Chimera marker file (.cmm) of the C-alpha trace (Angstrom):
<marker_set name="trace">
<marker id="1" x="85.094" y="98.051" z="105.756" r="1" g="1" b="0" radius="0.5"/>
<marker id="2" x="84.061" y="101.214" z="103.931" r="1" g="1" b="0" radius="0.5"/>
<marker id="3" x="84.494" y="101.057" z="100.183" r="1" g="1" b="0" radius="0.5"/>
<marker id="4" x="87.335" y="103.591" z="100.032" r="1" g="1" b="0" radius="0.5"/>
<marker id="5" x="89.391" y="101.679" z="102.580" r="1" g="1" b="0" radius="0.5"/>
<marker id="6" x="88.840" y="98.503" z="100.638" r="1" g="1" b="0" radius="0.5"/>
<marker id="7" x="89.937" y="100.204" z="97.391" r="1" g="1" b="0" radius="0.5"/>
<marker id="8" x="93.107" y="101.732" z="98.984" r="1" g="1" b="0" radius="0.5"/>
<marker id="9" x="94.071" y="98.435" z="100.552" r="1" g="1" b="0" radius="0.5"/>
<marker id="10" x="93.792" y="96.654" z="97.182" r="1" g="1" b="0" radius="0.5"/>
<marker id="11" x="95.578" y="99.499" z="95.373" r="1" g="1" b="0" radius="0.5"/>
<marker id="12" x="98.469" y="99.412" z="97.844" r="1" g="1" b="0" radius="0.5"/>
<marker id="13" x="98.784" y="95.644" z="97.478" r="1" g="1" b="0" radius="0.5"/>
<marker id="14" x="98.892" y="95.873" z="93.710" r="1" g="1" b="0" radius="0.5"/>
<marker id="15" x="101.406" y="98.766" z="93.915" r="1" g="1" b="0" radius="0.5"/>
<marker id="16" x="103.755" y="96.527" z="95.839" r="1" g="1" b="0" radius="0.5"/>
<marker id="17" x="103.389" y="93.755" z="93.279" r="1" g="1" b="0" radius="0.5"/>
<marker id="18" x="103.897" y="96.182" z="90.416" r="1" g="1" b="0" radius="0.5"/>
<marker id="19" x="107.198" y="97.376" z="91.999" r="1" g="1" b="0" radius="0.5"/>
<marker id="20" x="108.385" y="93.771" z="92.049" r="1" g="1" b="0" radius="0.5"/>
<marker id="21" x="107.628" y="93.483" z="88.274" r="1" g="1" b="0" radius="0.5"/>
<marker id="22" x="109.432" y="96.774" z="87.638" r="1" g="1" b="0" radius="0.5"/>
<marker id="23" x="112.422" y="95.593" z="89.692" r="1" g="1" b="0" radius="0.5"/>
<marker id="24" x="112.629" y="92.440" z="87.614" r="1" g="1" b="0" radius="0.5"/>
<marker id="25" x="112.856" y="94.328" z="84.297" r="1" g="1" b="0" radius="0.5"/>
<marker id="26" x="116.416" y="94.848" z="83.065" r="1" g="1" b="0" radius="0.5"/>
<marker id="27" x="117.220" y="98.585" z="83.008" r="1" g="1" b="0" radius="0.5"/>
<marker id="28" x="119.115" y="98.204" z="79.759" r="1" g="1" b="0" radius="0.5"/>
<marker id="29" x="116.093" y="96.774" z="77.938" r="1" g="1" b="0" radius="0.5"/>
<marker id="30" x="113.563" y="99.555" z="78.573" r="1" g="1" b="0" radius="0.5"/>
<marker id="31" x="113.303" y="100.335" z="74.874" r="1" g="1" b="0" radius="0.5"/>
<marker id="32" x="112.216" y="96.692" z="74.124" r="1" g="1" b="0" radius="0.5"/>
<marker id="33" x="108.937" y="96.213" z="72.297" r="1" g="1" b="0" radius="0.5"/>
<marker id="34" x="107.761" y="92.845" z="71.039" r="1" g="1" b="0" radius="0.5"/>
<marker id="35" x="106.002" y="94.285" z="67.923" r="1" g="1" b="0" radius="0.5"/>
<marker id="36" x="106.191" y="97.581" z="66.096" r="1" g="1" b="0" radius="0.5"/>
<marker id="37" x="102.740" y="98.620" z="67.348" r="1" g="1" b="0" radius="0.5"/>
<marker id="38" x="103.469" y="97.596" z="70.905" r="1" g="1" b="0" radius="0.5"/>
<marker id="39" x="104.576" y="100.066" z="73.585" r="1" g="1" b="0" radius="0.5"/>
<marker id="40" x="108.146" y="99.841" z="74.780" r="1" g="1" b="0" radius="0.5"/>
<marker id="41" x="108.690" y="98.497" z="78.278" r="1" g="1" b="0" radius="0.5"/>
<marker id="42" x="109.459" y="102.031" z="79.448" r="1" g="1" b="0" radius="0.5"/>
<marker id="43" x="106.171" y="103.332" z="77.899" r="1" g="1" b="0" radius="0.5"/>
<marker id="44" x="104.211" y="100.528" z="79.594" r="1" g="1" b="0" radius="0.5"/>
<marker id="45" x="105.836" y="101.287" z="82.920" r="1" g="1" b="0" radius="0.5"/>
<marker id="46" x="105.039" y="104.977" z="82.486" r="1" g="1" b="0" radius="0.5"/>
<marker id="47" x="101.442" y="104.281" z="81.685" r="1" g="1" b="0" radius="0.5"/>
<marker id="48" x="101.144" y="102.412" z="84.946" r="1" g="1" b="0" radius="0.5"/>
<marker id="49" x="102.984" y="105.109" z="86.904" r="1" g="1" b="0" radius="0.5"/>
<marker id="50" x="101.382" y="108.200" z="85.372" r="1" g="1" b="0" radius="0.5"/>
<marker id="51" x="97.785" y="107.278" z="85.065" r="1" g="1" b="0" radius="0.5"/>
<marker id="52" x="97.273" y="107.428" z="88.834" r="1" g="1" b="0" radius="0.5"/>
<marker id="53" x="97.887" y="111.193" z="88.813" r="1" g="1" b="0" radius="0.5"/>
<marker id="54" x="95.612" y="111.687" z="85.802" r="1" g="1" b="0" radius="0.5"/>
<marker id="55" x="92.756" y="109.574" z="87.225" r="1" g="1" b="0" radius="0.5"/>
<marker id="56" x="92.973" y="110.750" z="90.799" r="1" g="1" b="0" radius="0.5"/>
<marker id="57" x="93.389" y="114.335" z="89.597" r="1" g="1" b="0" radius="0.5"/>
<marker id="58" x="90.347" y="113.904" z="87.253" r="1" g="1" b="0" radius="0.5"/>
<marker id="59" x="88.240" y="112.569" z="90.171" r="1" g="1" b="0" radius="0.5"/>
<marker id="60" x="89.192" y="115.477" z="92.335" r="1" g="1" b="0" radius="0.5"/>
<marker id="61" x="88.535" y="118.082" z="89.553" r="1" g="1" b="0" radius="0.5"/>
<marker id="62" x="85.539" y="116.314" z="88.060" r="1" g="1" b="0" radius="0.5"/>
<marker id="63" x="87.209" y="116.227" z="84.666" r="1" g="1" b="0" radius="0.5"/>
<marker id="64" x="90.056" y="114.068" z="83.350" r="1" g="1" b="0" radius="0.5"/>
<marker id="65" x="92.707" y="115.630" z="81.189" r="1" g="1" b="0" radius="0.5"/>
<marker id="66" x="95.042" y="113.095" z="79.607" r="1" g="1" b="0" radius="0.5"/>
<marker id="67" x="98.570" y="114.214" z="78.865" r="1" g="1" b="0" radius="0.5"/>
<marker id="68" x="101.205" y="112.776" z="81.119" r="1" g="1" b="0" radius="0.5"/>
<marker id="69" x="104.749" y="114.083" z="80.591" r="1" g="1" b="0" radius="0.5"/>
<marker id="70" x="107.209" y="111.961" z="78.802" r="1" g="1" b="0" radius="0.5"/>
<marker id="71" x="108.657" y="109.034" z="80.867" r="1" g="1" b="0" radius="0.5"/>
<marker id="72" x="112.000" y="109.473" z="82.703" r="1" g="1" b="0" radius="0.5"/>
<marker id="73" x="114.982" y="108.127" z="80.766" r="1" g="1" b="0" radius="0.5"/>
<marker id="74" x="116.154" y="105.713" z="83.434" r="1" g="1" b="0" radius="0.5"/>
<marker id="75" x="114.417" y="102.868" z="85.216" r="1" g="1" b="0" radius="0.5"/>
<marker id="76" x="115.582" y="104.254" z="88.606" r="1" g="1" b="0" radius="0.5"/>
<marker id="77" x="114.099" y="107.688" z="87.858" r="1" g="1" b="0" radius="0.5"/>
<marker id="78" x="110.860" y="106.125" z="86.644" r="1" g="1" b="0" radius="0.5"/>
<marker id="79" x="110.514" y="104.022" z="89.798" r="1" g="1" b="0" radius="0.5"/>
<marker id="80" x="111.400" y="106.969" z="92.028" r="1" g="1" b="0" radius="0.5"/>
<marker id="81" x="108.763" y="109.069" z="90.377" r="1" g="1" b="0" radius="0.5"/>
<marker id="82" x="106.160" y="106.312" z="90.565" r="1" g="1" b="0" radius="0.5"/>
<marker id="83" x="106.832" y="105.755" z="94.242" r="1" g="1" b="0" radius="0.5"/>
<marker id="84" x="106.637" y="109.538" z="95.055" r="1" g="1" b="0" radius="0.5"/>
<marker id="85" x="103.524" y="110.063" z="92.912" r="1" g="1" b="0" radius="0.5"/>
<marker id="86" x="101.805" y="107.008" z="94.264" r="1" g="1" b="0" radius="0.5"/>
<marker id="87" x="102.292" y="108.143" z="97.903" r="1" g="1" b="0" radius="0.5"/>
<marker id="88" x="100.873" y="111.590" z="96.957" r="1" g="1" b="0" radius="0.5"/>
<marker id="89" x="97.869" y="110.122" z="95.166" r="1" g="1" b="0" radius="0.5"/>
<marker id="90" x="97.049" y="107.731" z="97.987" r="1" g="1" b="0" radius="0.5"/>
<marker id="91" x="97.239" y="110.630" z="100.439" r="1" g="1" b="0" radius="0.5"/>
<marker id="92" x="94.835" y="112.690" z="98.246" r="1" g="1" b="0" radius="0.5"/>
<marker id="93" x="92.404" y="109.835" z="97.949" r="1" g="1" b="0" radius="0.5"/>
<marker id="94" x="92.351" y="109.252" z="101.622" r="1" g="1" b="0" radius="0.5"/>
<marker id="95" x="91.924" y="112.981" z="102.335" r="1" g="1" b="0" radius="0.5"/>
<marker id="96" x="89.028" y="113.171" z="99.950" r="1" g="1" b="0" radius="0.5"/>
<marker id="97" x="87.325" y="110.227" z="101.610" r="1" g="1" b="0" radius="0.5"/>
<marker id="98" x="84.256" y="108.385" z="100.557" r="1" g="1" b="0" radius="0.5"/>
<marker id="99" x="82.872" y="111.499" z="98.772" r="1" g="1" b="0" radius="0.5"/>
<marker id="100" x="85.467" y="110.972" z="96.075" r="1" g="1" b="0" radius="0.5"/>
<marker id="101" x="83.652" y="107.706" z="95.149" r="1" g="1" b="0" radius="0.5"/>
<marker id="102" x="80.385" y="109.616" z="94.676" r="1" g="1" b="0" radius="0.5"/>
<marker id="103" x="81.795" y="112.369" z="92.435" r="1" g="1" b="0" radius="0.5"/>
<marker id="104" x="80.578" y="112.165" z="88.793" r="1" g="1" b="0" radius="0.5"/>
<marker id="105" x="82.654" y="112.890" z="85.710" r="1" g="1" b="0" radius="0.5"/>
<marker id="106" x="82.566" y="112.244" z="81.962" r="1" g="1" b="0" radius="0.5"/>
<marker id="107" x="84.697" y="109.444" z="80.705" r="1" g="1" b="0" radius="0.5"/>
<marker id="108" x="85.002" y="107.516" z="77.471" r="1" g="1" b="0" radius="0.5"/>
<marker id="109" x="82.638" y="104.544" z="77.705" r="1" g="1" b="0" radius="0.5"/>
<marker id="110" x="82.761" y="103.309" z="74.112" r="1" g="1" b="0" radius="0.5"/>
<marker id="111" x="84.446" y="104.322" z="70.805" r="1" g="1" b="0" radius="0.5"/>
<marker id="112" x="83.600" y="108.034" z="70.301" r="1" g="1" b="0" radius="0.5"/>
<marker id="113" x="81.158" y="107.972" z="73.238" r="1" g="1" b="0" radius="0.5"/>
<marker id="114" x="81.367" y="109.754" z="76.639" r="1" g="1" b="0" radius="0.5"/>
<marker id="115" x="79.334" y="108.790" z="79.548" r="1" g="1" b="0" radius="0.5"/>
<marker id="116" x="78.995" y="109.796" z="83.188" r="1" g="1" b="0" radius="0.5"/>
<marker id="117" x="80.745" y="107.564" z="85.684" r="1" g="1" b="0" radius="0.5"/>
<marker id="118" x="81.478" y="107.778" z="89.395" r="1" g="1" b="0" radius="0.5"/>
<marker id="119" x="84.871" y="108.410" z="90.922" r="1" g="1" b="0" radius="0.5"/>
<marker id="120" x="84.580" y="104.913" z="92.362" r="1" g="1" b="0" radius="0.5"/>
<marker id="121" x="84.234" y="103.417" z="88.911" r="1" g="1" b="0" radius="0.5"/>
<marker id="122" x="87.050" y="105.502" z="87.506" r="1" g="1" b="0" radius="0.5"/>
<marker id="123" x="89.495" y="104.540" z="90.309" r="1" g="1" b="0" radius="0.5"/>
<marker id="124" x="88.664" y="100.846" z="89.893" r="1" g="1" b="0" radius="0.5"/>
<marker id="125" x="89.039" y="101.164" z="86.129" r="1" g="1" b="0" radius="0.5"/>
<marker id="126" x="92.428" y="102.808" z="86.709" r="1" g="1" b="0" radius="0.5"/>
<marker id="127" x="93.561" y="99.957" z="88.982" r="1" g="1" b="0" radius="0.5"/>
<marker id="128" x="92.369" y="97.289" z="86.579" r="1" g="1" b="0" radius="0.5"/>
<marker id="129" x="94.107" y="99.041" z="83.689" r="1" g="1" b="0" radius="0.5"/>
<marker id="130" x="97.337" y="99.148" z="85.716" r="1" g="1" b="0" radius="0.5"/>
<marker id="131" x="97.032" y="95.377" z="86.402" r="1" g="1" b="0" radius="0.5"/>
<marker id="132" x="96.425" y="94.817" z="82.743" r="1" g="1" b="0" radius="0.5"/>
<marker id="133" x="99.581" y="96.714" z="81.732" r="1" g="1" b="0" radius="0.5"/>
<marker id="134" x="101.589" y="94.989" z="84.430" r="1" g="1" b="0" radius="0.5"/>
<marker id="135" x="100.475" y="91.689" z="82.903" r="1" g="1" b="0" radius="0.5"/>
<marker id="136" x="101.755" y="92.857" z="79.511" r="1" g="1" b="0" radius="0.5"/>
<marker id="137" x="105.055" y="93.857" z="81.076" r="1" g="1" b="0" radius="0.5"/>
<marker id="138" x="105.360" y="90.496" z="82.863" r="1" g="1" b="0" radius="0.5"/>
<marker id="139" x="105.253" y="88.858" z="79.351" r="1" g="1" b="0" radius="0.5"/>
<marker id="140" x="107.916" y="91.232" z="78.184" r="1" g="1" b="0" radius="0.5"/>
<marker id="141" x="110.093" y="89.989" z="81.092" r="1" g="1" b="0" radius="0.5"/>
<marker id="142" x="110.107" y="86.431" z="79.673" r="1" g="1" b="0" radius="0.5"/>
<marker id="143" x="110.762" y="87.817" z="76.181" r="1" g="1" b="0" radius="0.5"/>
<marker id="144" x="113.906" y="89.686" z="77.283" r="1" g="1" b="0" radius="0.5"/>
<marker id="145" x="115.229" y="86.636" z="79.221" r="1" g="1" b="0" radius="0.5"/>
<marker id="146" x="114.401" y="88.094" z="82.682" r="1" g="1" b="0" radius="0.5"/>
<marker id="147" x="112.843" y="86.122" z="85.492" r="1" g="1" b="0" radius="0.5"/>
<marker id="148" x="109.104" y="86.559" z="86.196" r="1" g="1" b="0" radius="0.5"/>
<marker id="149" x="108.391" y="87.227" z="89.863" r="1" g="1" b="0" radius="0.5"/>
<marker id="150" x="105.479" y="85.774" z="91.804" r="1" g="1" b="0" radius="0.5"/>
<marker id="151" x="102.414" y="87.911" z="91.103" r="1" g="1" b="0" radius="0.5"/>
<marker id="152" x="99.247" y="86.181" z="92.465" r="1" g="1" b="0" radius="0.5"/>
<marker id="153" x="101.000" y="82.933" z="93.100" r="1" g="1" b="0" radius="0.5"/>
<marker id="154" x="104.156" y="81.099" z="92.192" r="1" g="1" b="0" radius="0.5"/>
<marker id="155" x="105.823" y="81.588" z="88.887" r="1" g="1" b="0" radius="0.5"/>
<marker id="156" x="108.203" y="79.235" z="86.984" r="1" g="1" b="0" radius="0.5"/>
<marker id="157" x="111.047" y="81.556" z="88.191" r="1" g="1" b="0" radius="0.5"/>
<marker id="158" x="109.781" y="82.086" z="91.730" r="1" g="1" b="0" radius="0.5"/>
<marker id="159" x="108.112" y="78.853" z="92.970" r="1" g="1" b="0" radius="0.5"/>
<marker id="160" x="106.736" y="78.788" z="96.409" r="1" g="1" b="0" radius="0.5"/>
<link id1="1" id2="2" r="1" g="1" b="0" radius="0.2"/>
<link id1="2" id2="3" r="1" g="1" b="0" radius="0.2"/>
<link id1="3" id2="4" r="1" g="1" b="0" radius="0.2"/>
<link id1="4" id2="5" r="1" g="1" b="0" radius="0.2"/>
<link id1="5" id2="6" r="1" g="1" b="0" radius="0.2"/>
<link id1="6" id2="7" r="1" g="1" b="0" radius="0.2"/>
<link id1="7" id2="8" r="1" g="1" b="0" radius="0.2"/>
<link id1="8" id2="9" r="1" g="1" b="0" radius="0.2"/>
<link id1="9" id2="10" r="1" g="1" b="0" radius="0.2"/>
<link id1="10" id2="11" r="1" g="1" b="0" radius="0.2"/>
<link id1="11" id2="12" r="1" g="1" b="0" radius="0.2"/>
<link id1="12" id2="13" r="1" g="1" b="0" radius="0.2"/>
<link id1="13" id2="14" r="1" g="1" b="0" radius="0.2"/>
<link id1="14" id2="15" r="1" g="1" b="0" radius="0.2"/>
<link id1="15" id2="16" r="1" g="1" b="0" radius="0.2"/>
<link id1="16" id2="17" r="1" g="1" b="0" radius="0.2"/>
<link id1="17" id2="18" r="1" g="1" b="0" radius="0.2"/>
<link id1="18" id2="19" r="1" g="1" b="0" radius="0.2"/>
<link id1="19" id2="20" r="1" g="1" b="0" radius="0.2"/>
<link id1="20" id2="21" r="1" g="1" b="0" radius="0.2"/>
<link id1="21" id2="22" r="1" g="1" b="0" radius="0.2"/>
<link id1="22" id2="23" r="1" g="1" b="0" radius="0.2"/>
<link id1="23" id2="24" r="1" g="1" b="0" radius="0.2"/>
<link id1="24" id2="25" r="1" g="1" b="0" radius="0.2"/>
<link id1="25" id2="26" r="1" g="1" b="0" radius="0.2"/>
<link id1="26" id2="27" r="1" g="1" b="0" radius="0.2"/>
<link id1="27" id2="28" r="1" g="1" b="0" radius="0.2"/>
<link id1="28" id2="29" r="1" g="1" b="0" radius="0.2"/>
<link id1="29" id2="30" r="1" g="1" b="0" radius="0.2"/>
<link id1="30" id2="31" r="1" g="1" b="0" radius="0.2"/>
<link id1="31" id2="32" r="1" g="1" b="0" radius="0.2"/>
<link id1="32" id2="33" r="1" g="1" b="0" radius="0.2"/>
<link id1="33" id2="34" r="1" g="1" b="0" radius="0.2"/>
<link id1="34" id2="35" r="1" g="1" b="0" radius="0.2"/>
<link id1="35" id2="36" r="1" g="1" b="0" radius="0.2"/>
<link id1="36" id2="37" r="1" g="1" b="0" radius="0.2"/>
<link id1="37" id2="38" r="1" g="1" b="0" radius="0.2"/>
<link id1="38" id2="39" r="1" g="1" b="0" radius="0.2"/>
<link id1="39" id2="40" r="1" g="1" b="0" radius="0.2"/>
<link id1="40" id2="41" r="1" g="1" b="0" radius="0.2"/>
<link id1="41" id2="42" r="1" g="1" b="0" radius="0.2"/>
<link id1="42" id2="43" r="1" g="1" b="0" radius="0.2"/>
<link id1="43" id2="44" r="1" g="1" b="0" radius="0.2"/>
<link id1="44" id2="45" r="1" g="1" b="0" radius="0.2"/>
<link id1="45" id2="46" r="1" g="1" b="0" radius="0.2"/>
<link id1="46" id2="47" r="1" g="1" b="0" radius="0.2"/>
<link id1="47" id2="48" r="1" g="1" b="0" radius="0.2"/>
<link id1="48" id2="49" r="1" g="1" b="0" radius="0.2"/>
<link id1="49" id2="50" r="1" g="1" b="0" radius="0.2"/>
<link id1="50" id2="51" r="1" g="1" b="0" radius="0.2"/>
<link id1="51" id2="52" r="1" g="1" b="0" radius="0.2"/>
<link id1="52" id2="53" r="1" g="1" b="0" radius="0.2"/>
<link id1="53" id2="54" r="1" g="1" b="0" radius="0.2"/>
<link id1="54" id2="55" r="1" g="1" b="0" radius="0.2"/>
<link id1="55" id2="56" r="1" g="1" b="0" radius="0.2"/>
<link id1="56" id2="57" r="1" g="1" b="0" radius="0.2"/>
<link id1="57" id2="58" r="1" g="1" b="0" radius="0.2"/>
<link id1="58" id2="59" r="1" g="1" b="0" radius="0.2"/>
<link id1="59" id2="60" r="1" g="1" b="0" radius="0.2"/>
<link id1="60" id2="61" r="1" g="1" b="0" radius="0.2"/>
<link id1="61" id2="62" r="1" g="1" b="0" radius="0.2"/>
<link id1="62" id2="63" r="1" g="1" b="0" radius="0.2"/>
<link id1="63" id2="64" r="1" g="1" b="0" radius="0.2"/>
<link id1="64" id2="65" r="1" g="1" b="0" radius="0.2"/>
<link id1="65" id2="66" r="1" g="1" b="0" radius="0.2"/>
<link id1="66" id2="67" r="1" g="1" b="0" radius="0.2"/>
<link id1="67" id2="68" r="1" g="1" b="0" radius="0.2"/>
<link id1="68" id2="69" r="1" g="1" b="0" radius="0.2"/>
<link id1="69" id2="70" r="1" g="1" b="0" radius="0.2"/>
<link id1="70" id2="71" r="1" g="1" b="0" radius="0.2"/>
<link id1="71" id2="72" r="1" g="1" b="0" radius="0.2"/>
<link id1="72" id2="73" r="1" g="1" b="0" radius="0.2"/>
<link id1="73" id2="74" r="1" g="1" b="0" radius="0.2"/>
<link id1="74" id2="75" r="1" g="1" b="0" radius="0.2"/>
<link id1="75" id2="76" r="1" g="1" b="0" radius="0.2"/>
<link id1="76" id2="77" r="1" g="1" b="0" radius="0.2"/>
<link id1="77" id2="78" r="1" g="1" b="0" radius="0.2"/>
<link id1="78" id2="79" r="1" g="1" b="0" radius="0.2"/>
<link id1="79" id2="80" r="1" g="1" b="0" radius="0.2"/>
<link id1="80" id2="81" r="1" g="1" b="0" radius="0.2"/>
<link id1="81" id2="82" r="1" g="1" b="0" radius="0.2"/>
<link id1="82" id2="83" r="1" g="1" b="0" radius="0.2"/>
<link id1="83" id2="84" r="1" g="1" b="0" radius="0.2"/>
<link id1="84" id2="85" r="1" g="1" b="0" radius="0.2"/>
<link id1="85" id2="86" r="1" g="1" b="0" radius="0.2"/>
<link id1="86" id2="87" r="1" g="1" b="0" radius="0.2"/>
<link id1="87" id2="88" r="1" g="1" b="0" radius="0.2"/>
<link id1="88" id2="89" r="1" g="1" b="0" radius="0.2"/>
<link id1="89" id2="90" r="1" g="1" b="0" radius="0.2"/>
<link id1="90" id2="91" r="1" g="1" b="0" radius="0.2"/>
<link id1="91" id2="92" r="1" g="1" b="0" radius="0.2"/>
<link id1="92" id2="93" r="1" g="1" b="0" radius="0.2"/>
<link id1="93" id2="94" r="1" g="1" b="0" radius="0.2"/>
<link id1="94" id2="95" r="1" g="1" b="0" radius="0.2"/>
<link id1="95" id2="96" r="1" g="1" b="0" radius="0.2"/>
<link id1="96" id2="97" r="1" g="1" b="0" radius="0.2"/>
<link id1="97" id2="98" r="1" g="1" b="0" radius="0.2"/>
<link id1="98" id2="99" r="1" g="1" b="0" radius="0.2"/>
<link id1="99" id2="100" r="1" g="1" b="0" radius="0.2"/>
<link id1="100" id2="101" r="1" g="1" b="0" radius="0.2"/>
<link id1="101" id2="102" r="1" g="1" b="0" radius="0.2"/>
<link id1="102" id2="103" r="1" g="1" b="0" radius="0.2"/>
<link id1="103" id2="104" r="1" g="1" b="0" radius="0.2"/>
<link id1="104" id2="105" r="1" g="1" b="0" radius="0.2"/>
<link id1="105" id2="106" r="1" g="1" b="0" radius="0.2"/>
<link id1="106" id2="107" r="1" g="1" b="0" radius="0.2"/>
<link id1="107" id2="108" r="1" g="1" b="0" radius="0.2"/>
<link id1="108" id2="109" r="1" g="1" b="0" radius="0.2"/>
<link id1="109" id2="110" r="1" g="1" b="0" radius="0.2"/>
<link id1="110" id2="111" r="1" g="1" b="0" radius="0.2"/>
<link id1="111" id2="112" r="1" g="1" b="0" radius="0.2"/>
<link id1="112" id2="113" r="1" g="1" b="0" radius="0.2"/>
<link id1="113" id2="114" r="1" g="1" b="0" radius="0.2"/>
<link id1="114" id2="115" r="1" g="1" b="0" radius="0.2"/>
<link id1="115" id2="116" r="1" g="1" b="0" radius="0.2"/>
<link id1="116" id2="117" r="1" g="1" b="0" radius="0.2"/>
<link id1="117" id2="118" r="1" g="1" b="0" radius="0.2"/>
<link id1="118" id2="119" r="1" g="1" b="0" radius="0.2"/>
<link id1="119" id2="120" r="1" g="1" b="0" radius="0.2"/>
<link id1="120" id2="121" r="1" g="1" b="0" radius="0.2"/>
<link id1="121" id2="122" r="1" g="1" b="0" radius="0.2"/>
<link id1="122" id2="123" r="1" g="1" b="0" radius="0.2"/>
<link id1="123" id2="124" r="1" g="1" b="0" radius="0.2"/>
<link id1="124" id2="125" r="1" g="1" b="0" radius="0.2"/>
<link id1="125" id2="126" r="1" g="1" b="0" radius="0.2"/>
<link id1="126" id2="127" r="1" g="1" b="0" radius="0.2"/>
<link id1="127" id2="128" r="1" g="1" b="0" radius="0.2"/>
<link id1="128" id2="129" r="1" g="1" b="0" radius="0.2"/>
<link id1="129" id2="130" r="1" g="1" b="0" radius="0.2"/>
<link id1="130" id2="131" r="1" g="1" b="0" radius="0.2"/>
<link id1="131" id2="132" r="1" g="1" b="0" radius="0.2"/>
<link id1="132" id2="133" r="1" g="1" b="0" radius="0.2"/>
<link id1="133" id2="134" r="1" g="1" b="0" radius="0.2"/>
<link id1="134" id2="135" r="1" g="1" b="0" radius="0.2"/>
<link id1="135" id2="136" r="1" g="1" b="0" radius="0.2"/>
<link id1="136" id2="137" r="1" g="1" b="0" radius="0.2"/>
<link id1="137" id2="138" r="1" g="1" b="0" radius="0.2"/>
<link id1="138" id2="139" r="1" g="1" b="0" radius="0.2"/>
<link id1="139" id2="140" r="1" g="1" b="0" radius="0.2"/>
<link id1="140" id2="141" r="1" g="1" b="0" radius="0.2"/>
<link id1="141" id2="142" r="1" g="1" b="0" radius="0.2"/>
<link id1="142" id2="143" r="1" g="1" b="0" radius="0.2"/>
<link id1="143" id2="144" r="1" g="1" b="0" radius="0.2"/>
<link id1="144" id2="145" r="1" g="1" b="0" radius="0.2"/>
<link id1="145" id2="146" r="1" g="1" b="0" radius="0.2"/>
<link id1="146" id2="147" r="1" g="1" b="0" radius="0.2"/>
<link id1="147" id2="148" r="1" g="1" b="0" radius="0.2"/>
<link id1="148" id2="149" r="1" g="1" b="0" radius="0.2"/>
<link id1="149" id2="150" r="1" g="1" b="0" radius="0.2"/>
<link id1="150" id2="151" r="1" g="1" b="0" radius="0.2"/>
<link id1="151" id2="152" r="1" g="1" b="0" radius="0.2"/>
<link id1="152" id2="153" r="1" g="1" b="0" radius="0.2"/>
<link id1="153" id2="154" r="1" g="1" b="0" radius="0.2"/>
<link id1="154" id2="155" r="1" g="1" b="0" radius="0.2"/>
<link id1="155" id2="156" r="1" g="1" b="0" radius="0.2"/>
<link id1="156" id2="157" r="1" g="1" b="0" radius="0.2"/>
<link id1="157" id2="158" r="1" g="1" b="0" radius="0.2"/>
<link id1="158" id2="159" r="1" g="1" b="0" radius="0.2"/>
<link id1="159" id2="160" r="1" g="1" b="0" radius="0.2"/>
</marker_set>
């Protein structure tokens, strides 16, 4: 299987899992943060949702420009925007094809240091970062008294 197809398949599977975690989060607790320096649940969800556009757009343009708009106020609006944007980004990645993986762009590689990376590396970094933030959000679920869905296997709340 070509590398791009493998990436898109994994990305789509993770997207479905992320939607389950989003669905489990209580809409009335989006402003929850476990510590004053932590992001709120809404902010974490928005990082996951918005970084796809920034990273895919950066790959296509050859330059990443951070600066997502503020997150929607409601969980429903955030999920709607995530679904819509995700479909658009997957379409753009598929249209660009394997060449997108070969593109080069500058990206932070260490504190205060930029380095050249490939589109392939950037997209995998994006996906791993989304998974990382989803893991944070799954911990928030337990802290707000919500049930944790199965992610890569059974959970205490969703045994197989």
